[in-house]
N, C-alpha and C positions, 0 to 999 in steps of 0.2 A: 242255466240252460233253459230254453223255452219249453213250455208245457207240451207242445206238439212233439218236440224232440224226445222228451222223456217218455211220451206215449209210444213212440216208435221203438225206442230202446227196450221197452218192456217186453216186446216180442222176440228179443234176441236172447239166446241162452246165457245164463248167468256167468259162465266161465269166459264168455267172449264179450260181455257187456262193457267191461272197462276199455278194451281195445276199440270197440265201436264208438264209445263216447269220446275217446281221444281223437279218433279219425274224424268224427263229426265236428269237434272243436277246431281241428286243424283246417277242415274245409271252410268253416265259417271265417277263420282267420285269413285264408287265401282269398275268399270273396271280399272281405273287408279291405285287404291290400289292393285288390283289383279296383275297387271303388276309389280308393285313394289315388291309384295310378290314373284313372279316368279324370279325376278332379285336377291332377297335376297337368295332364294334357290339355284340358279345357282352359285352365288358367293361363298356361303358356301361350297357346294359340290366341286367346283373347287379348293378352297383353301385347304380343308381337303385332297382331293384326291392327289393333286399335292405335298403337304407336305409329305404325306405318301410315295409316289413314290420316292421322293428325299431321304427319310430316308432309303428306300430299295435299293437305288443305281440304280434305273431303268433308262436306257438311255432315254433321251427326256422327263423327268418327268414333266416339266412345260407345254410342249405342250400337253402331255397326260392329264394333269389336266385341261387344257383349253377345250380339246375335251369332257371330262367328264362334265364340266360345261355347255357347249353348248347342250349336249345331254339331259340335264335336262329339256329343253324346250319341249321335245317330250314325251308325256305321254306314259306309259305302256312299249313301246319298247325302249325308250330313254336310260334308264340305261344299257340295253343289248348292244346297239350300242356303248355306251361310254366305256364299258368294253372290247370289242373285241380288239381294237388296243393295249390296255395296256397288255392284256394277250398274244397277238402275239409277242409284243416286249419282254416281259419277257421270252417267250419260246425260243427266240434266245440266251438268257443268260443261262438258265437252266430250266428243267421241274419243279424243286422244286420252283423256283421263280415264274413261271407261276401259280402254285397252290396257292402260298401265295398271289399273286396279285388277283386272282379270289376270294379267301376267304375274303380278305380285302375289295374288292369292294362289295361283298355280304353283309358284315356287315355294311358298310357305307350306302348302299341302304335300309337295314332293319331299321336302326336308322332314316334315312331321311324320309322314308315312314310312319313309325309309330309314330314318335315324332316330327320331324322338320316340315314336311308339315302341320299337324294340328295346331301346335303352331304358325307358321308364318301366316297361313291363318286366324286364329282366331284374331291375333293381327293386321293384315292389313285389310282384307276384313270384318271381324267381324262376321263370322259364326263359329259354334261349330266344334270341331275336328271330332265328329261323323258324322256330316252332310257333312263335307269335304270328309271323306272316303266313305260314302254312295253315294255321288254325283259322285265321280270318278268311283266307281264300276258300278253304273247304267249307267253313260254316256258312259263308255267303252263297256258295254254290248249292249246298244242300238245303239250307233253311232260309235263304234270302236275307232280309233285314234282321229278322229275329235270330237266325242262325249266326250271323256275323256279330250280333250284340252279345250272344251267349258263348261264343267260341272260346275266347281266352279264359274266362272263369271255369268253363267245363273242362278244358284241357289241363288247367292248373290243378283242379280237384282230382281229375283222373290220374295225373302224374303222381300226386301225393299218395293216392290209394294204392297204386301199383307199387310204389316204392315201399310202402308198409307191408304189402303182401310178400314182396320179394325178401324183405328183411325177416319176416316171420317164417318163411319157408327155407331159410338158409340152414345148413346142418348145425351150426353153432346155436342158432336160436331154438331149433327143435330139441337139441340135446346138449346142454351146456357142458356135460361131462364127456363130450366126444373127444376132447383133447386129453389124452391119457397121461396120468401121472405115474412115473415109474415106482414100482413097489420096492420093498427093502432088498429083495434078492437082486433085482436089476441094478439098484444103486451100488450094491457090493461088487457085482461083476464089473460095473463101470469104473469103480475106484481101483480095483485090481489091475485093470487094463491101463491105468495111468502110470507113467513113470514116477519113481520116487524123486520128487523135486529137490529135496534136501540133498540126496546122494548125488544127483546130477550136478548140483551147484558145487559140491565139494570136489567132484571129479574135474571140474573145469577151473578150479582155483589154481593159480600158479604156485609152484613149490617155493616156500620161504627159504631164503638163504640162512644157513646156520652159522 
């Protein structure tokens, strides 16, 4: 654990320090998974875009694909920034190619935003696709570019912390002895109330012919 984390944990009461340390480690894990998800998205968009540019015969296709991949790290305006160089290069070839590149990039971004982002974030960070989209929308509305960039990791960490608090406040977590074990007297009463299985079986046996 980093020194700064240990310094902060020193101010937490000793009886809660272990739980706080576990929560901190899980938040770090979620953030690491979010970074992994971002790298997956960047790599996927870069490969798909670069391959499409190669098939279209666009000059500098691989470099433009790399630009598209790097621009994925910037929420909201990143796709626009990644498309501009490709459209400008295509315009030097023909206006028709520029339109094709723009349409292709739009399709890639629609598929990426509606399918790929929710799928990757659900499988890496562990939050639902709807929550991913809502967090991006709210984050960009409240905090602009920075809010959109931090939306998913903040939501993932908050969801984890809330789940831990709910688990800790459950009756079983607060009092593991809440589930009562019957005492000796209760067990005797229960056994008396049961029918004699052996006698019941003998009563139902058919009479043997003599």
